[in-house]
mmCIF entry with sequence, helices, sheets and N, C-alpha, C, O atoms, coordinates in Angstrom:
data_MODEL
# 
_entry.id   MODEL 
# 
_entity.id                         1 
_entity.type                       polymer 
_entity.pdbx_number_of_molecules   1 
# 
_entity_poly.entity_id                      1 
_entity_poly.type                           'polypeptide(L)' 
_entity_poly.nstd_linkage                   no 
_entity_poly.nstd_monomer                   no 
_entity_poly.pdbx_seq_one_letter_code       MAVKKVALACSVCGSRNYMVAKKPERMTRLEVKKFCPFCGHHTIHRETM 
_entity_poly.pdbx_seq_one_letter_code_can   MAVKKVALACSVCGSRNYMVAKKPERMTRLEVKKFCPFCGHHTIHRETM 
_entity_poly.pdbx_strand_id                 A 
# 
loop_
_entity_poly_seq.entity_id 
_entity_poly_seq.num 
_entity_poly_seq.mon_id 
_entity_poly_seq.hetero 
1 1  MET n 
1 2  ALA n 
1 3  VAL n 
1 4  LYS n 
1 5  LYS n 
1 6  VAL n 
1 7  ALA n 
1 8  LEU n 
1 9  ALA n 
1 10 CYS n 
1 11 SER n 
1 12 VAL n 
1 13 CYS n 
1 14 GLY n 
1 15 SER n 
1 16 ARG n 
1 17 ASN n 
1 18 TYR n 
1 19 MET n 
1 20 VAL n 
1 21 ALA n 
1 22 LYS n 
1 23 LYS n 
1 24 PRO n 
1 25 GLU n 
1 26 ARG n 
1 27 MET n 
1 28 THR n 
1 29 ARG n 
1 30 LEU n 
1 31 GLU n 
1 32 VAL n 
1 33 LYS n 
1 34 LYS n 
1 35 PHE n 
1 36 CYS n 
1 37 PRO n 
1 38 PHE n 
1 39 CYS n 
1 40 GLY n 
1 41 HIS n 
1 42 HIS n 
1 43 THR n 
1 44 ILE n 
1 45 HIS n 
1 46 ARG n 
1 47 GLU n 
1 48 THR n 
1 49 MET n 
# 
_struct_asym.id          A 
_struct_asym.entity_id   1 
# 
_struct_sheet.id               AA1 
_struct_sheet.type             ? 
_struct_sheet.number_strands   4 
_struct_sheet.details          ? 
# 
loop_
_struct_sheet_order.sheet_id 
_struct_sheet_order.range_id_1 
_struct_sheet_order.range_id_2 
_struct_sheet_order.offset 
_struct_sheet_order.sense 
AA1 1 2 ? anti-parallel 
AA1 2 3 ? anti-parallel 
AA1 3 4 ? anti-parallel 
# 
loop_
_struct_sheet_range.sheet_id 
_struct_sheet_range.id 
_struct_sheet_range.beg_label_comp_id 
_struct_sheet_range.beg_label_asym_id 
_struct_sheet_range.beg_label_seq_id 
_struct_sheet_range.pdbx_beg_PDB_ins_code 
_struct_sheet_range.end_label_comp_id 
_struct_sheet_range.end_label_asym_id 
_struct_sheet_range.end_label_seq_id 
_struct_sheet_range.pdbx_end_PDB_ins_code 
_struct_sheet_range.beg_auth_comp_id 
_struct_sheet_range.beg_auth_asym_id 
_struct_sheet_range.beg_auth_seq_id 
_struct_sheet_range.end_auth_comp_id 
_struct_sheet_range.end_auth_asym_id 
_struct_sheet_range.end_auth_seq_id 
AA1 1 ARG A 16 ? ALA A 21 ? ARG A 16 ALA A 21 
AA1 2 LYS A 5  ? CYS A 10 ? LYS A 5  CYS A 10 
AA1 3 HIS A 41 ? GLU A 47 ? HIS A 41 GLU A 47 
AA1 4 GLU A 31 ? CYS A 36 ? GLU A 31 CYS A 36 
# 
loop_
_atom_site.group_PDB 
_atom_site.id 
_atom_site.type_symbol 
_atom_site.label_atom_id 
_atom_site.label_alt_id 
_atom_site.label_comp_id 
_atom_site.label_asym_id 
_atom_site.label_entity_id 
_atom_site.label_seq_id 
_atom_site.pdbx_PDB_ins_code 
_atom_site.Cartn_x 
_atom_site.Cartn_y 
_atom_site.Cartn_z 
_atom_site.occupancy 
_atom_site.B_iso_or_equiv 
_atom_site.pdbx_formal_charge 
_atom_site.auth_seq_id 
_atom_site.auth_comp_id 
_atom_site.auth_asym_id 
_atom_site.auth_atom_id 
_atom_site.pdbx_PDB_model_num 
ATOM 1   N N  . MET A 1 1  ? 0.841  -1.181 0.000  1.00 0.00 ? 1  MET A N  1 
ATOM 2   C CA . MET A 1 1  ? 0.000  0.000  0.000  1.00 0.00 ? 1  MET A CA 1 
ATOM 3   C C  . MET A 1 1  ? 0.889  1.248  0.000  1.00 0.00 ? 1  MET A C  1 
ATOM 4   O O  . MET A 1 1  ? 1.797  1.361  0.824  1.00 0.00 ? 1  MET A O  1 
ATOM 5   N N  . ALA A 1 2  ? 0.638  2.158  -0.895 1.00 0.00 ? 2  ALA A N  1 
ATOM 6   C CA . ALA A 1 2  ? 1.423  3.384  -1.011 1.00 0.00 ? 2  ALA A CA 1 
ATOM 7   C C  . ALA A 1 2  ? 0.970  4.409  0.033  1.00 0.00 ? 2  ALA A C  1 
ATOM 8   O O  . ALA A 1 2  ? -0.200 4.455  0.415  1.00 0.00 ? 2  ALA A O  1 
ATOM 9   N N  . VAL A 1 3  ? 1.905  5.211  0.473  1.00 0.00 ? 3  VAL A N  1 
ATOM 10  C CA . VAL A 1 3  ? 1.613  6.255  1.443  1.00 0.00 ? 3  VAL A CA 1 
ATOM 11  C C  . VAL A 1 3  ? 1.155  7.495  0.690  1.00 0.00 ? 3  VAL A C  1 
ATOM 12  O O  . VAL A 1 3  ? 1.833  7.949  -0.231 1.00 0.00 ? 3  VAL A O  1 
ATOM 13  N N  . LYS A 1 4  ? 0.001  8.051  1.078  1.00 0.00 ? 4  LYS A N  1 
ATOM 14  C CA . LYS A 1 4  ? -0.474 9.291  0.465  1.00 0.00 ? 4  LYS A CA 1 
ATOM 15  C C  . LYS A 1 4  ? 0.280  10.457 1.076  1.00 0.00 ? 4  LYS A C  1 
ATOM 16  O O  . LYS A 1 4  ? 0.508  10.503 2.285  1.00 0.00 ? 4  LYS A O  1 
ATOM 17  N N  . LYS A 1 5  ? 0.661  11.396 0.230  1.00 0.00 ? 5  LYS A N  1 
ATOM 18  C CA . LYS A 1 5  ? 1.400  12.567 0.697  1.00 0.00 ? 5  LYS A CA 1 
ATOM 19  C C  . LYS A 1 5  ? 0.611  13.828 0.393  1.00 0.00 ? 5  LYS A C  1 
ATOM 20  O O  . LYS A 1 5  ? -0.117 13.899 -0.597 1.00 0.00 ? 5  LYS A O  1 
ATOM 21  N N  . VAL A 1 6  ? 0.764  14.817 1.256  1.00 0.00 ? 6  VAL A N  1 
ATOM 22  C CA . VAL A 1 6  ? 0.145  16.121 1.054  1.00 0.00 ? 6  VAL A CA 1 
ATOM 23  C C  . VAL A 1 6  ? 1.232  17.183 1.157  1.00 0.00 ? 6  VAL A C  1 
ATOM 24  O O  . VAL A 1 6  ? 2.270  16.964 1.782  1.00 0.00 ? 6  VAL A O  1 
ATOM 25  N N  . ALA A 1 7  ? 0.989  18.324 0.544  1.00 0.00 ? 7  ALA A N  1 
ATOM 26  C CA . ALA A 1 7  ? 1.963  19.412 0.546  1.00 0.00 ? 7  ALA A CA 1 
ATOM 27  C C  . ALA A 1 7  ? 1.700  20.354 1.708  1.00 0.00 ? 7  ALA A C  1 
ATOM 28  O O  . ALA A 1 7  ? 0.566  20.487 2.168  1.00 0.00 ? 7  ALA A O  1 
ATOM 29  N N  . LEU A 1 8  ? 2.755  21.006 2.180  1.00 0.00 ? 8  LEU A N  1 
ATOM 30  C CA . LEU A 1 8  ? 2.635  22.077 3.164  1.00 0.00 ? 8  LEU A CA 1 
ATOM 31  C C  . LEU A 1 8  ? 2.896  23.388 2.433  1.00 0.00 ? 8  LEU A C  1 
ATOM 32  O O  . LEU A 1 8  ? 3.962  23.574 1.846  1.00 0.00 ? 8  LEU A O  1 
ATOM 33  N N  . ALA A 1 9  ? 1.921  24.296 2.468  1.00 0.00 ? 9  ALA A N  1 
ATOM 34  C CA . ALA A 1 9  ? 2.023  25.572 1.760  1.00 0.00 ? 9  ALA A CA 1 
ATOM 35  C C  . ALA A 1 9  ? 2.277  26.699 2.756  1.00 0.00 ? 9  ALA A C  1 
ATOM 36  O O  . ALA A 1 9  ? 1.733  26.712 3.860  1.00 0.00 ? 9  ALA A O  1 
ATOM 37  N N  . CYS A 1 10 ? 3.106  27.628 2.344  1.00 0.00 ? 10 CYS A N  1 
ATOM 38  C CA . CYS A 1 10 ? 3.428  28.801 3.157  1.00 0.00 ? 10 CYS A CA 1 
ATOM 39  C C  . CYS A 1 10 ? 2.180  29.672 3.288  1.00 0.00 ? 10 CYS A C  1 
ATOM 40  O O  . CYS A 1 10 ? 1.476  29.901 2.304  1.00 0.00 ? 10 CYS A O  1 
ATOM 41  N N  . SER A 1 11 ? 1.904  30.156 4.499  1.00 0.00 ? 11 SER A N  1 
ATOM 42  C CA . SER A 1 11 ? 0.723  30.986 4.716  1.00 0.00 ? 11 SER A CA 1 
ATOM 43  C C  . SER A 1 11 ? 0.930  32.412 4.207  1.00 0.00 ? 11 SER A C  1 
ATOM 44  O O  . SER A 1 11 ? -0.045 33.146 4.046  1.00 0.00 ? 11 SER A O  1 
ATOM 45  N N  . VAL A 1 12 ? 2.181  32.825 3.947  1.00 0.00 ? 12 VAL A N  1 
ATOM 46  C CA . VAL A 1 12 ? 2.456  34.184 3.486  1.00 0.00 ? 12 VAL A CA 1 
ATOM 47  C C  . VAL A 1 12 ? 2.445  34.254 1.958  1.00 0.00 ? 12 VAL A C  1 
ATOM 48  O O  . VAL A 1 12 ? 1.695  35.042 1.382  1.00 0.00 ? 12 VAL A O  1 
ATOM 49  N N  . CYS A 1 13 ? 3.268  33.439 1.299  1.00 0.00 ? 13 CYS A N  1 
ATOM 50  C CA . CYS A 1 13 ? 3.384  33.529 -0.161 1.00 0.00 ? 13 CYS A CA 1 
ATOM 51  C C  . CYS A 1 13 ? 2.621  32.433 -0.897 1.00 0.00 ? 13 CYS A C  1 
ATOM 52  O O  . CYS A 1 13 ? 2.399  32.552 -2.102 1.00 0.00 ? 13 CYS A O  1 
ATOM 53  N N  . GLY A 1 14 ? 2.212  31.370 -0.206 1.00 0.00 ? 14 GLY A N  1 
ATOM 54  C CA . GLY A 1 14 ? 1.424  30.311 -0.827 1.00 0.00 ? 14 GLY A CA 1 
ATOM 55  C C  . GLY A 1 14 ? 2.215  29.239 -1.546 1.00 0.00 ? 14 GLY A C  1 
ATOM 56  O O  . GLY A 1 14 ? 1.620  28.320 -2.109 1.00 0.00 ? 14 GLY A O  1 
ATOM 57  N N  . SER A 1 15 ? 3.539  29.323 -1.548 1.00 0.00 ? 15 SER A N  1 
ATOM 58  C CA . SER A 1 15 ? 4.342  28.313 -2.236 1.00 0.00 ? 15 SER A CA 1 
ATOM 59  C C  . SER A 1 15 ? 4.344  27.013 -1.450 1.00 0.00 ? 15 SER A C  1 
ATOM 60  O O  . SER A 1 15 ? 4.378  27.016 -0.219 1.00 0.00 ? 15 SER A O  1 
ATOM 61  N N  . ARG A 1 16 ? 4.307  25.901 -2.176 1.00 0.00 ? 16 ARG A N  1 
ATOM 62  C CA . ARG A 1 16 ? 4.285  24.576 -1.555 1.00 0.00 ? 16 ARG A CA 1 
ATOM 63  C C  . ARG A 1 16 ? 5.722  24.072 -1.469 1.00 0.00 ? 16 ARG A C  1 
ATOM 64  O O  . ARG A 1 16 ? 6.317  23.679 -2.473 1.00 0.00 ? 16 ARG A O  1 
ATOM 65  N N  . ASN A 1 17 ? 6.268  24.090 -0.258 1.00 0.00 ? 17 ASN A N  1 
ATOM 66  C CA . ASN A 1 17 ? 7.687  23.815 -0.075 1.00 0.00 ? 17 ASN A CA 1 
ATOM 67  C C  . ASN A 1 17 ? 7.992  22.434 0.484  1.00 0.00 ? 17 ASN A C  1 
ATOM 68  O O  . ASN A 1 17 ? 9.080  21.911 0.245  1.00 0.00 ? 17 ASN A O  1 
ATOM 69  N N  . TYR A 1 18 ? 7.075  21.831 1.214  1.00 0.00 ? 18 TYR A N  1 
ATOM 70  C CA . TYR A 1 18 ? 7.348  20.580 1.927  1.00 0.00 ? 18 TYR A CA 1 
ATOM 71  C C  . TYR A 1 18 ? 6.263  19.550 1.642  1.00 0.00 ? 18 TYR A C  1 
ATOM 72  O O  . TYR A 1 18 ? 5.116  19.906 1.373  1.00 0.00 ? 18 TYR A O  1 
ATOM 73  N N  . MET A 1 19 ? 6.630  18.269 1.703  1.00 0.00 ? 19 MET A N  1 
ATOM 74  C CA . MET A 1 19 ? 5.689  17.158 1.551  1.00 0.00 ? 19 MET A CA 1 
ATOM 75  C C  . MET A 1 19 ? 5.731  16.339 2.834  1.00 0.00 ? 19 MET A C  1 
ATOM 76  O O  . MET A 1 19 ? 6.802  16.081 3.383  1.00 0.00 ? 19 MET A O  1 
ATOM 77  N N  . VAL A 1 20 ? 4.540  15.927 3.313  1.00 0.00 ? 20 VAL A N  1 
ATOM 78  C CA . VAL A 1 20 ? 4.441  15.091 4.510  1.00 0.00 ? 20 VAL A CA 1 
ATOM 79  C C  . VAL A 1 20 ? 3.471  13.961 4.235  1.00 0.00 ? 20 VAL A C  1 
ATOM 80  O O  . VAL A 1 20 ? 2.628  14.061 3.343  1.00 0.00 ? 20 VAL A O  1 
ATOM 81  N N  . ALA A 1 21 ? 3.585  12.888 4.996  1.00 0.00 ? 21 ALA A N  1 
ATOM 82  C CA . ALA A 1 21 ? 2.683  11.745 4.862  1.00 0.00 ? 21 ALA A CA 1 
ATOM 83  C C  . ALA A 1 21 ? 1.331  12.086 5.464  1.00 0.00 ? 21 ALA A C  1 
ATOM 84  O O  . ALA A 1 21 ? 1.257  12.717 6.518  1.00 0.00 ? 21 ALA A O  1 
ATOM 85  N N  . LYS A 1 22 ? 0.266  11.672 4.800  1.00 0.00 ? 22 LYS A N  1 
ATOM 86  C CA . LYS A 1 22 ? -1.098 11.881 5.285  1.00 0.00 ? 22 LYS A CA 1 
ATOM 87  C C  . LYS A 1 22 ? -1.437 10.787 6.278  1.00 0.00 ? 22 LYS A C  1 
ATOM 88  O O  . LYS A 1 22 ? -1.314 9.603  5.964  1.00 0.00 ? 22 LYS A O  1 
ATOM 89  N N  . LYS A 1 23 ? -1.864 11.171 7.475  1.00 0.00 ? 23 LYS A N  1 
ATOM 90  C CA . LYS A 1 23 ? -2.274 10.212 8.495  1.00 0.00 ? 23 LYS A CA 1 
ATOM 91  C C  . LYS A 1 23 ? -3.790 10.254 8.614  1.00 0.00 ? 23 LYS A C  1 
ATOM 92  O O  . LYS A 1 23 ? -4.354 11.325 8.838  1.00 0.00 ? 23 LYS A O  1 
ATOM 93  N N  . PRO A 1 24 ? -4.457 9.125  8.471  1.00 0.00 ? 24 PRO A N  1 
ATOM 94  C CA . PRO A 1 24 ? -5.925 9.129  8.523  1.00 0.00 ? 24 PRO A CA 1 
ATOM 95  C C  . PRO A 1 24 ? -6.494 9.518  9.885  1.00 0.00 ? 24 PRO A C  1 
ATOM 96  O O  . PRO A 1 24 ? -7.629 9.987  9.963  1.00 0.00 ? 24 PRO A O  1 
ATOM 97  N N  . GLU A 1 25 ? -5.727 9.331  10.961 1.00 0.00 ? 25 GLU A N  1 
ATOM 98  C CA . GLU A 1 25 ? -6.254 9.680  12.289 1.00 0.00 ? 25 GLU A CA 1 
ATOM 99  C C  . GLU A 1 25 ? -6.188 11.176 12.579 1.00 0.00 ? 25 GLU A C  1 
ATOM 100 O O  . GLU A 1 25 ? -6.769 11.633 13.564 1.00 0.00 ? 25 GLU A O  1 
ATOM 101 N N  . ARG A 1 26 ? -5.490 11.951 11.741 1.00 0.00 ? 26 ARG A N  1 
ATOM 102 C CA . ARG A 1 26 ? -5.407 13.401 11.926 1.00 0.00 ? 26 ARG A CA 1 
ATOM 103 C C  . ARG A 1 26 ? -6.654 14.032 11.298 1.00 0.00 ? 26 ARG A C  1 
ATOM 104 O O  . ARG A 1 26 ? -6.850 13.948 10.085 1.00 0.00 ? 26 ARG A O  1 
ATOM 105 N N  . MET A 1 27 ? -7.492 14.661 12.121 1.00 0.00 ? 27 MET A N  1 
ATOM 106 C CA . MET A 1 27 ? -8.747 15.225 11.639 1.00 0.00 ? 27 MET A CA 1 
ATOM 107 C C  . MET A 1 27 ? -8.629 16.684 11.210 1.00 0.00 ? 27 MET A C  1 
ATOM 108 O O  . MET A 1 27 ? -9.392 17.133 10.354 1.00 0.00 ? 27 MET A O  1 
ATOM 109 N N  . THR A 1 28 ? -7.702 17.423 11.780 1.00 0.00 ? 28 THR A N  1 
ATOM 110 C CA . THR A 1 28 ? -7.531 18.830 11.409 1.00 0.00 ? 28 THR A CA 1 
ATOM 111 C C  . THR A 1 28 ? -6.311 18.980 10.510 1.00 0.00 ? 28 THR A C  1 
ATOM 112 O O  . THR A 1 28 ? -5.469 18.085 10.442 1.00 0.00 ? 28 THR A O  1 
ATOM 113 N N  . ARG A 1 29 ? -6.218 20.098 9.829  1.00 0.00 ? 29 ARG A N  1 
ATOM 114 C CA . ARG A 1 29 ? -5.074 20.349 8.965  1.00 0.00 ? 29 ARG A CA 1 
ATOM 115 C C  . ARG A 1 29 ? -3.836 20.631 9.807  1.00 0.00 ? 29 ARG A C  1 
ATOM 116 O O  . ARG A 1 29 ? -3.891 21.344 10.809 1.00 0.00 ? 29 ARG A O  1 
ATOM 117 N N  . LEU A 1 30 ? -2.728 20.056 9.377  1.00 0.00 ? 30 LEU A N  1 
ATOM 118 C CA . LEU A 1 30 ? -1.467 20.219 10.079 1.00 0.00 ? 30 LEU A CA 1 
ATOM 119 C C  . LEU A 1 30 ? -0.935 21.630 9.868  1.00 0.00 ? 30 LEU A C  1 
ATOM 120 O O  . LEU A 1 30 ? -0.952 22.131 8.743  1.00 0.00 ? 30 LEU A O  1 
ATOM 121 N N  . GLU A 1 31 ? -0.463 22.280 10.932 1.00 0.00 ? 31 GLU A N  1 
ATOM 122 C CA . GLU A 1 31 ? 0.174  23.595 10.849 1.00 0.00 ? 31 GLU A CA 1 
ATOM 123 C C  . GLU A 1 31 ? 1.520  23.506 11.543 1.00 0.00 ? 31 GLU A C  1 
ATOM 124 O O  . GLU A 1 31 ? 1.600  23.151 12.719 1.00 0.00 ? 31 GLU A O  1 
ATOM 125 N N  . VAL A 1 32 ? 2.588  23.832 10.804 1.00 0.00 ? 32 VAL A N  1 
ATOM 126 C CA . VAL A 1 32 ? 3.942  23.726 11.324 1.00 0.00 ? 32 VAL A CA 1 
ATOM 127 C C  . VAL A 1 32 ? 4.696  24.991 10.953 1.00 0.00 ? 32 VAL A C  1 
ATOM 128 O O  . VAL A 1 32 ? 4.530  25.510 9.849  1.00 0.00 ? 32 VAL A O  1 
ATOM 129 N N  . LYS A 1 33 ? 5.522  25.493 11.863 1.00 0.00 ? 33 LYS A N  1 
ATOM 130 C CA . LYS A 1 33 ? 6.360  26.645 11.563 1.00 0.00 ? 33 LYS A CA 1 
ATOM 131 C C  . LYS A 1 33 ? 7.657  26.132 10.930 1.00 0.00 ? 33 LYS A C  1 
ATOM 132 O O  . LYS A 1 33 ? 8.447  25.449 11.582 1.00 0.00 ? 33 LYS A O  1 
ATOM 133 N N  . LYS A 1 34 ? 7.865  26.472 9.646  1.00 0.00 ? 34 LYS A N  1 
ATOM 134 C CA . LYS A 1 34 ? 9.023  26.000 8.897  1.00 0.00 ? 34 LYS A CA 1 
ATOM 135 C C  . LYS A 1 34 ? 9.619  27.163 8.112  1.00 0.00 ? 34 LYS A C  1 
ATOM 136 O O  . LYS A 1 34 ? 8.989  28.209 7.952  1.00 0.00 ? 34 LYS A O  1 
ATOM 137 N N  . PHE A 1 35 ? 10.839 26.967 7.627  1.00 0.00 ? 35 PHE A N  1 
ATOM 138 C CA . PHE A 1 35 ? 11.509 27.998 6.845  1.00 0.00 ? 35 PHE A CA 1 
ATOM 139 C C  . PHE A 1 35 ? 10.994 27.991 5.414  1.00 0.00 ? 35 PHE A C  1 
ATOM 140 O O  . PHE A 1 35 ? 10.910 26.935 4.788  1.00 0.00 ? 35 PHE A O  1 
ATOM 141 N N  . CYS A 1 36 ? 10.647 29.165 4.894  1.00 0.00 ? 36 CYS A N  1 
ATOM 142 C CA . CYS A 1 36 ? 10.208 29.314 3.506  1.00 0.00 ? 36 CYS A CA 1 
ATOM 143 C C  . CYS A 1 36 ? 11.368 29.932 2.717  1.00 0.00 ? 36 CYS A C  1 
ATOM 144 O O  . CYS A 1 36 ? 11.756 31.069 2.985  1.00 0.00 ? 36 CYS A O  1 
ATOM 145 N N  . PRO A 1 37 ? 11.924 29.196 1.746  1.00 0.00 ? 37 PRO A N  1 
ATOM 146 C CA . PRO A 1 37 ? 13.047 29.749 0.977  1.00 0.00 ? 37 PRO A CA 1 
ATOM 147 C C  . PRO A 1 37 ? 12.650 30.915 0.086  1.00 0.00 ? 37 PRO A C  1 
ATOM 148 O O  . PRO A 1 37 ? 13.511 31.708 -0.296 1.00 0.00 ? 37 PRO A O  1 
ATOM 149 N N  . PHE A 1 38 ? 11.370 31.045 -0.258 1.00 0.00 ? 38 PHE A N  1 
ATOM 150 C CA . PHE A 1 38 ? 10.925 32.148 -1.106 1.00 0.00 ? 38 PHE A CA 1 
ATOM 151 C C  . PHE A 1 38 ? 10.739 33.431 -0.308 1.00 0.00 ? 38 PHE A C  1 
ATOM 152 O O  . PHE A 1 38 ? 11.075 34.514 -0.787 1.00 0.00 ? 38 PHE A O  1 
ATOM 153 N N  . CYS A 1 39 ? 10.205 33.317 0.910  1.00 0.00 ? 39 CYS A N  1 
ATOM 154 C CA . CYS A 1 39 ? 10.026 34.480 1.789  1.00 0.00 ? 39 CYS A CA 1 
ATOM 155 C C  . CYS A 1 39 ? 11.322 34.842 2.507  1.00 0.00 ? 39 CYS A C  1 
ATOM 156 O O  . CYS A 1 39 ? 11.588 36.011 2.783  1.00 0.00 ? 39 CYS A O  1 
ATOM 157 N N  . GLY A 1 40 ? 12.125 33.818 2.805  1.00 0.00 ? 40 GLY A N  1 
ATOM 158 C CA . GLY A 1 40 ? 13.356 34.045 3.554  1.00 0.00 ? 40 GLY A CA 1 
ATOM 159 C C  . GLY A 1 40 ? 13.138 34.120 5.049  1.00 0.00 ? 40 GLY A C  1 
ATOM 160 O O  . GLY A 1 40 ? 14.010 34.602 5.772  1.00 0.00 ? 40 GLY A O  1 
ATOM 161 N N  . HIS A 1 41 ? 11.986 33.651 5.536  1.00 0.00 ? 41 HIS A N  1 
ATOM 162 C CA . HIS A 1 41 ? 11.647 33.706 6.958  1.00 0.00 ? 41 HIS A CA 1 
ATOM 163 C C  . HIS A 1 41 ? 11.019 32.392 7.386  1.00 0.00 ? 41 HIS A C  1 
ATOM 164 O O  . HIS A 1 41 ? 10.609 31.582 6.554  1.00 0.00 ? 41 HIS A O  1 
ATOM 165 N N  . HIS A 1 42 ? 10.948 32.192 8.698  1.00 0.00 ? 42 HIS A N  1 
ATOM 166 C CA . HIS A 1 42 ? 10.183 31.074 9.248  1.00 0.00 ? 42 HIS A CA 1 
ATOM 167 C C  . HIS A 1 42 ? 8.726  31.508 9.301  1.00 0.00 ? 42 HIS A C  1 
ATOM 168 O O  . HIS A 1 42 ? 8.401  32.515 9.931  1.00 0.00 ? 42 HIS A O  1 
ATOM 169 N N  . THR A 1 43 ? 7.848  30.758 8.644  1.00 0.00 ? 43 THR A N  1 
ATOM 170 C CA . THR A 1 43 ? 6.428  31.092 8.587  1.00 0.00 ? 43 THR A CA 1 
ATOM 171 C C  . THR A 1 43 ? 5.612  29.828 8.876  1.00 0.00 ? 43 THR A C  1 
ATOM 172 O O  . THR A 1 43 ? 6.140  28.716 8.887  1.00 0.00 ? 43 THR A O  1 
ATOM 173 N N  . ILE A 1 44 ? 4.321  30.029 9.107  1.00 0.00 ? 44 ILE A N  1 
ATOM 174 C CA . ILE A 1 44 ? 3.394  28.912 9.305  1.00 0.00 ? 44 ILE A CA 1 
ATOM 175 C C  . ILE A 1 44 ? 3.142  28.259 7.953  1.00 0.00 ? 44 ILE A C  1 
ATOM 176 O O  . ILE A 1 44 ? 2.818  28.936 6.977  1.00 0.00 ? 44 ILE A O  1 
ATOM 177 N N  . HIS A 1 45 ? 3.292  26.949 7.904  1.00 0.00 ? 45 HIS A N  1 
ATOM 178 C CA . HIS A 1 45 ? 2.975  26.171 6.705  1.00 0.00 ? 45 HIS A CA 1 
ATOM 179 C C  . HIS A 1 45 ? 1.774  25.287 7.030  1.00 0.00 ? 45 HIS A C  1 
ATOM 180 O O  . HIS A 1 45 ? 1.770  24.595 8.049  1.00 0.00 ? 45 HIS A O  1 
ATOM 181 N N  . ARG A 1 46 ? 0.750  25.306 6.167  1.00 0.00 ? 46 ARG A N  1 
ATOM 182 C CA . ARG A 1 46 ? -0.470 24.546 6.393  1.00 0.00 ? 46 ARG A CA 1 
ATOM 183 C C  . ARG A 1 46 ? -0.606 23.428 5.380  1.00 0.00 ? 46 ARG A C  1 
ATOM 184 O O  . ARG A 1 46 ? -0.170 23.543 4.235  1.00 0.00 ? 46 ARG A O  1 
ATOM 185 N N  . GLU A 1 47 ? -1.214 22.354 5.822  1.00 0.00 ? 47 GLU A N  1 
ATOM 186 C CA . GLU A 1 47 ? -1.464 21.214 4.956  1.00 0.00 ? 47 GLU A CA 1 
ATOM 187 C C  . GLU A 1 47 ? -2.480 21.586 3.874  1.00 0.00 ? 47 GLU A C  1 
ATOM 188 O O  . GLU A 1 47 ? -3.517 22.179 4.171  1.00 0.00 ? 47 GLU A O  1 
ATOM 189 N N  . THR A 1 48 ? -2.178 21.237 2.614  1.00 0.00 ? 48 THR A N  1 
ATOM 190 C CA . THR A 1 48 ? -3.080 21.495 1.507  1.00 0.00 ? 48 THR A CA 1 
ATOM 191 C C  . THR A 1 48 ? -3.618 20.187 0.967  1.00 0.00 ? 48 THR A C  1 
ATOM 192 O O  . THR A 1 48 ? -3.092 19.120 1.286  1.00 0.00 ? 48 THR A O  1 
ATOM 193 N N  . MET A 1 49 ? -4.637 20.253 0.171  1.00 0.00 ? 49 MET A N  1 
ATOM 194 C CA . MET A 1 49 ? -5.234 19.045 -0.405 1.00 0.00 ? 49 MET A CA 1 
ATOM 195 C C  . MET A 1 49 ? -4.593 18.700 -1.728 1.00 0.00 ? 49 MET A C  1 
ATOM 196 O O  . MET A 1 49 ? -4.970 17.712 -2.357 1.00 0.00 ? 49 MET A O  1 
# 
């Protein structure tokens, strides 16, 4: 069985910089503070569909 992956998009510029594994037990969208190479800052990245 293949693992489904979703992208993490920057909340400031909207670029999709990171990929994470989708966990079925997670009911809300994942929010992580990560570095955005396009903005040049650490920003909130949200799980996208």
